[in-house]
Chimera marker file (.cmm) of the C-alpha trace (Angstrom):
<marker_set name="trace">
<marker id="1" x="167.227" y="96.191" z="71.848" r="1" g="1" b="0" radius="0.5"/>
<marker id="2" x="170.184" y="96.350" z="68.789" r="1" g="1" b="0" radius="0.5"/>
<marker id="3" x="172.232" y="99.672" z="69.254" r="1" g="1" b="0" radius="0.5"/>
<marker id="4" x="172.878" y="99.386" z="65.361" r="1" g="1" b="0" radius="0.5"/>
<marker id="5" x="170.473" y="101.682" z="63.132" r="1" g="1" b="0" radius="0.5"/>
<marker id="6" x="170.449" y="98.829" z="60.790" r="1" g="1" b="0" radius="0.5"/>
<marker id="7" x="169.641" y="96.465" z="62.714" r="1" g="1" b="0" radius="0.5"/>
<marker id="8" x="166.712" y="98.613" z="64.682" r="1" g="1" b="0" radius="0.5"/>
<marker id="9" x="165.459" y="99.059" z="61.449" r="1" g="1" b="0" radius="0.5"/>
<marker id="10" x="165.527" y="95.716" z="60.688" r="1" g="1" b="0" radius="0.5"/>
<marker id="11" x="163.622" y="94.652" z="63.698" r="1" g="1" b="0" radius="0.5"/>
<marker id="12" x="161.311" y="97.218" z="62.677" r="1" g="1" b="0" radius="0.5"/>
<marker id="13" x="160.231" y="95.378" z="59.574" r="1" g="1" b="0" radius="0.5"/>
<marker id="14" x="157.205" y="92.621" z="59.247" r="1" g="1" b="0" radius="0.5"/>
<marker id="15" x="159.322" y="89.970" z="58.402" r="1" g="1" b="0" radius="0.5"/>
<marker id="16" x="158.567" y="89.705" z="54.407" r="1" g="1" b="0" radius="0.5"/>
<marker id="17" x="160.145" y="93.086" z="54.607" r="1" g="1" b="0" radius="0.5"/>
<marker id="18" x="162.879" y="92.358" z="56.940" r="1" g="1" b="0" radius="0.5"/>
<marker id="19" x="164.091" y="88.964" z="54.727" r="1" g="1" b="0" radius="0.5"/>
<marker id="20" x="163.649" y="91.609" z="51.527" r="1" g="1" b="0" radius="0.5"/>
<marker id="21" x="165.649" y="94.420" z="53.107" r="1" g="1" b="0" radius="0.5"/>
<marker id="22" x="168.602" y="92.202" z="54.391" r="1" g="1" b="0" radius="0.5"/>
<marker id="23" x="169.480" y="91.005" z="50.927" r="1" g="1" b="0" radius="0.5"/>
<marker id="24" x="170.017" y="94.264" z="49.649" r="1" g="1" b="0" radius="0.5"/>
<marker id="25" x="173.303" y="95.256" z="49.897" r="1" g="1" b="0" radius="0.5"/>
<marker id="26" x="174.943" y="96.959" z="52.840" r="1" g="1" b="0" radius="0.5"/>
<marker id="27" x="175.101" y="100.815" z="51.596" r="1" g="1" b="0" radius="0.5"/>
<marker id="28" x="171.277" y="100.231" z="50.948" r="1" g="1" b="0" radius="0.5"/>
<marker id="29" x="170.228" y="98.743" z="54.032" r="1" g="1" b="0" radius="0.5"/>
<marker id="30" x="172.284" y="101.958" z="56.075" r="1" g="1" b="0" radius="0.5"/>
<marker id="31" x="170.248" y="104.321" z="53.169" r="1" g="1" b="0" radius="0.5"/>
<marker id="32" x="166.994" y="102.683" z="54.143" r="1" g="1" b="0" radius="0.5"/>
<marker id="33" x="167.532" y="103.037" z="58.259" r="1" g="1" b="0" radius="0.5"/>
<marker id="34" x="169.086" y="106.633" z="57.883" r="1" g="1" b="0" radius="0.5"/>
<marker id="35" x="165.526" y="107.809" z="56.112" r="1" g="1" b="0" radius="0.5"/>
<marker id="36" x="163.494" y="105.615" z="58.795" r="1" g="1" b="0" radius="0.5"/>
<marker id="37" x="165.562" y="107.366" z="61.822" r="1" g="1" b="0" radius="0.5"/>
<marker id="38" x="164.720" y="110.691" z="59.959" r="1" g="1" b="0" radius="0.5"/>
<marker id="39" x="161.016" y="109.421" z="59.336" r="1" g="1" b="0" radius="0.5"/>
<marker id="40" x="161.121" y="109.401" z="63.341" r="1" g="1" b="0" radius="0.5"/>
<marker id="41" x="163.103" y="111.804" z="63.973" r="1" g="1" b="0" radius="0.5"/>
<marker id="42" x="160.923" y="114.493" z="62.161" r="1" g="1" b="0" radius="0.5"/>
<marker id="43" x="156.741" y="113.043" z="61.701" r="1" g="1" b="0" radius="0.5"/>
<marker id="44" x="155.346" y="114.607" z="65.430" r="1" g="1" b="0" radius="0.5"/>
<marker id="45" x="152.512" y="112.011" z="64.352" r="1" g="1" b="0" radius="0.5"/>
<marker id="46" x="155.270" y="109.173" z="65.419" r="1" g="1" b="0" radius="0.5"/>
<marker id="47" x="156.115" y="111.551" z="68.406" r="1" g="1" b="0" radius="0.5"/>
<marker id="48" x="152.225" y="110.681" z="69.754" r="1" g="1" b="0" radius="0.5"/>
<marker id="49" x="152.647" y="107.429" z="68.936" r="1" g="1" b="0" radius="0.5"/>
<marker id="50" x="156.101" y="106.859" z="70.105" r="1" g="1" b="0" radius="0.5"/>
<marker id="51" x="154.727" y="107.486" z="73.944" r="1" g="1" b="0" radius="0.5"/>
<marker id="52" x="152.006" y="105.118" z="73.459" r="1" g="1" b="0" radius="0.5"/>
<marker id="53" x="153.786" y="102.768" z="71.835" r="1" g="1" b="0" radius="0.5"/>
<marker id="54" x="157.243" y="102.996" z="70.315" r="1" g="1" b="0" radius="0.5"/>
<marker id="55" x="157.757" y="99.433" z="68.441" r="1" g="1" b="0" radius="0.5"/>
<marker id="56" x="154.426" y="100.534" z="67.046" r="1" g="1" b="0" radius="0.5"/>
<marker id="57" x="155.955" y="103.928" z="66.049" r="1" g="1" b="0" radius="0.5"/>
<marker id="58" x="159.332" y="102.339" z="64.973" r="1" g="1" b="0" radius="0.5"/>
<marker id="59" x="156.947" y="99.927" z="62.571" r="1" g="1" b="0" radius="0.5"/>
<marker id="60" x="154.871" y="102.702" z="61.222" r="1" g="1" b="0" radius="0.5"/>
<marker id="61" x="157.980" y="104.597" z="60.172" r="1" g="1" b="0" radius="0.5"/>
<marker id="62" x="159.511" y="101.685" z="58.405" r="1" g="1" b="0" radius="0.5"/>
<marker id="63" x="156.230" y="100.410" z="56.861" r="1" g="1" b="0" radius="0.5"/>
<marker id="64" x="156.407" y="104.544" z="55.193" r="1" g="1" b="0" radius="0.5"/>
<marker id="65" x="159.956" y="104.542" z="54.181" r="1" g="1" b="0" radius="0.5"/>
<marker id="66" x="159.402" y="101.212" z="52.122" r="1" g="1" b="0" radius="0.5"/>
<marker id="67" x="156.019" y="102.945" z="50.452" r="1" g="1" b="0" radius="0.5"/>
<marker id="68" x="158.454" y="105.369" z="49.630" r="1" g="1" b="0" radius="0.5"/>
<marker id="69" x="161.277" y="103.043" z="47.820" r="1" g="1" b="0" radius="0.5"/>
<marker id="70" x="158.241" y="101.490" z="46.407" r="1" g="1" b="0" radius="0.5"/>
<marker id="71" x="156.404" y="104.613" z="44.986" r="1" g="1" b="0" radius="0.5"/>
<link id1="1" id2="2" r="1" g="1" b="0" radius="0.2"/>
<link id1="2" id2="3" r="1" g="1" b="0" radius="0.2"/>
<link id1="3" id2="4" r="1" g="1" b="0" radius="0.2"/>
<link id1="4" id2="5" r="1" g="1" b="0" radius="0.2"/>
<link id1="5" id2="6" r="1" g="1" b="0" radius="0.2"/>
<link id1="6" id2="7" r="1" g="1" b="0" radius="0.2"/>
<link id1="7" id2="8" r="1" g="1" b="0" radius="0.2"/>
<link id1="8" id2="9" r="1" g="1" b="0" radius="0.2"/>
<link id1="9" id2="10" r="1" g="1" b="0" radius="0.2"/>
<link id1="10" id2="11" r="1" g="1" b="0" radius="0.2"/>
<link id1="11" id2="12" r="1" g="1" b="0" radius="0.2"/>
<link id1="12" id2="13" r="1" g="1" b="0" radius="0.2"/>
<link id1="13" id2="14" r="1" g="1" b="0" radius="0.2"/>
<link id1="14" id2="15" r="1" g="1" b="0" radius="0.2"/>
<link id1="15" id2="16" r="1" g="1" b="0" radius="0.2"/>
<link id1="16" id2="17" r="1" g="1" b="0" radius="0.2"/>
<link id1="17" id2="18" r="1" g="1" b="0" radius="0.2"/>
<link id1="18" id2="19" r="1" g="1" b="0" radius="0.2"/>
<link id1="19" id2="20" r="1" g="1" b="0" radius="0.2"/>
<link id1="20" id2="21" r="1" g="1" b="0" radius="0.2"/>
<link id1="21" id2="22" r="1" g="1" b="0" radius="0.2"/>
<link id1="22" id2="23" r="1" g="1" b="0" radius="0.2"/>
<link id1="23" id2="24" r="1" g="1" b="0" radius="0.2"/>
<link id1="24" id2="25" r="1" g="1" b="0" radius="0.2"/>
<link id1="25" id2="26" r="1" g="1" b="0" radius="0.2"/>
<link id1="26" id2="27" r="1" g="1" b="0" radius="0.2"/>
<link id1="27" id2="28" r="1" g="1" b="0" radius="0.2"/>
<link id1="28" id2="29" r="1" g="1" b="0" radius="0.2"/>
<link id1="29" id2="30" r="1" g="1" b="0" radius="0.2"/>
<link id1="30" id2="31" r="1" g="1" b="0" radius="0.2"/>
<link id1="31" id2="32" r="1" g="1" b="0" radius="0.2"/>
<link id1="32" id2="33" r="1" g="1" b="0" radius="0.2"/>
<link id1="33" id2="34" r="1" g="1" b="0" radius="0.2"/>
<link id1="34" id2="35" r="1" g="1" b="0" radius="0.2"/>
<link id1="35" id2="36" r="1" g="1" b="0" radius="0.2"/>
<link id1="36" id2="37" r="1" g="1" b="0" radius="0.2"/>
<link id1="37" id2="38" r="1" g="1" b="0" radius="0.2"/>
<link id1="38" id2="39" r="1" g="1" b="0" radius="0.2"/>
<link id1="39" id2="40" r="1" g="1" b="0" radius="0.2"/>
<link id1="40" id2="41" r="1" g="1" b="0" radius="0.2"/>
<link id1="41" id2="42" r="1" g="1" b="0" radius="0.2"/>
<link id1="42" id2="43" r="1" g="1" b="0" radius="0.2"/>
<link id1="43" id2="44" r="1" g="1" b="0" radius="0.2"/>
<link id1="44" id2="45" r="1" g="1" b="0" radius="0.2"/>
<link id1="45" id2="46" r="1" g="1" b="0" radius="0.2"/>
<link id1="46" id2="47" r="1" g="1" b="0" radius="0.2"/>
<link id1="47" id2="48" r="1" g="1" b="0" radius="0.2"/>
<link id1="48" id2="49" r="1" g="1" b="0" radius="0.2"/>
<link id1="49" id2="50" r="1" g="1" b="0" radius="0.2"/>
<link id1="50" id2="51" r="1" g="1" b="0" radius="0.2"/>
<link id1="51" id2="52" r="1" g="1" b="0" radius="0.2"/>
<link id1="52" id2="53" r="1" g="1" b="0" radius="0.2"/>
<link id1="53" id2="54" r="1" g="1" b="0" radius="0.2"/>
<link id1="54" id2="55" r="1" g="1" b="0" radius="0.2"/>
<link id1="55" id2="56" r="1" g="1" b="0" radius="0.2"/>
<link id1="56" id2="57" r="1" g="1" b="0" radius="0.2"/>
<link id1="57" id2="58" r="1" g="1" b="0" radius="0.2"/>
<link id1="58" id2="59" r="1" g="1" b="0" radius="0.2"/>
<link id1="59" id2="60" r="1" g="1" b="0" radius="0.2"/>
<link id1="60" id2="61" r="1" g="1" b="0" radius="0.2"/>
<link id1="61" id2="62" r="1" g="1" b="0" radius="0.2"/>
<link id1="62" id2="63" r="1" g="1" b="0" radius="0.2"/>
<link id1="63" id2="64" r="1" g="1" b="0" radius="0.2"/>
<link id1="64" id2="65" r="1" g="1" b="0" radius="0.2"/>
<link id1="65" id2="66" r="1" g="1" b="0" radius="0.2"/>
<link id1="66" id2="67" r="1" g="1" b="0" radius="0.2"/>
<link id1="67" id2="68" r="1" g="1" b="0" radius="0.2"/>
<link id1="68" id2="69" r="1" g="1" b="0" radius="0.2"/>
<link id1="69" id2="70" r="1" g="1" b="0" radius="0.2"/>
<link id1="70" id2="71" r="1" g="1" b="0" radius="0.2"/>
</marker_set>
């Protein structure tokens, strides 16, 4: 499992989103990864999901972060 938060964030994304984010400048990737980390830490629903399936919680947090960017 990657230790770098950007790599972990990219791994949590679906293939199309992963490709789109990977094409962004590193600073933008780091900003999105930081938002993803905050989403994981701050949402109680994700805490419960994390107990059942950590990858699912990470994927849901990634979807939420990208949804905020697109809105």
